[in-house]
N, C-alpha and C positions, 0 to 999 in steps of 0.2 A: 263663312267659316262653318265647318261641319264638326260635330262632336262624335263620340263613339257610337251613338245610337242611330246615326244617319240623319238626325234632325238638324236643321239650320239653327244658328244662334238666335235668330229672330223668333223661332217657334217657342223657345223656352221663355220668352217674354210675354206669352199669351196668358191672359187671366184664366181662372178656373171656369170650366163649363158646368153642364148639368151632371147628374150622377153617371150617365153613360160615358162621359168624356168626349162625346162626339160634337158638341157645340162649344166653340171658343169665342171670346170677344177679342177683336183685333181692330184697332182704329175706330172704335165705337160701333162696329157692326157685328151681328151674329154670323159667324162663319161655320159652316158644317165641315168638319175635318174627317177625312177617311184615312185609314191606316192599311198599308199593304206590305207584304213581304215580297222580296224580289222573285221573279220568275225562276224556277229551277234551271240551273245551267247558265244563267246570265252572269255577266261580269260587272264589277263595280264601276267600270268606265261608261257603261250604257245603262240608262234607267229602263228597266222592263218590269212592269208591275205583274205580280203573281197573285197569290191568295190574299183576299181582303180579310182583315180581322176586325172584330167588333169594337175594340177600344185600344187606347194607347197602352194600357197596362198589359193587355193580351199581346200586343205587338212587341213590347219590351221582353216579355217572357219567351215568346216564340223565337225572336231574334237572338236572344241569349242562348237558348237551347241549341239552336242551329249554328251559332257562331257567325251570324250574318247581320247585315244592317236591315233597317226597315224604312219605309217611305211614308211621309205625311202629305196628303193631298188636300188642298183647299180649292174649291171651285168658285169662280167668279164669272160675272157677265159684264159686258161693256154696255153702258147706257148713256144717252145724251142728257146733259143737265143744262138748263138755261138759267143763268143767274143775273137777270135784269138787263143784259145786253142782247144784241141780236146774234152774238156769236156763241153757239152752244159749245160746251166742253164735254168731252167723253170722259166718264168716270167709271170706276169699277164698283159693283155691288155684289154682295154674296148671292150666289145662285141658290134658289130654294130647292130643297130635296123633295122629290116626288115619290 
């Protein structure tokens, strides 16, 4: 389900991050969130990332000024996890920001 700001309902359930608003806690892991406005001229049917903004607050303001949505991006990596058996399970972990 999507709300007016373009965020999914699950993203509103994220706990508060640090002062920059760029780190959020989800499922017990620190997730780096990035905020993007859509690419100029793109349609709402196709996700095309345009300008990245520094925080969720800035994304809200810019999206409101321009009458458009914004996108929140969380980056994950797939890693194997061995939990006592010989069958590893692939799990997601937050990707570290470089």
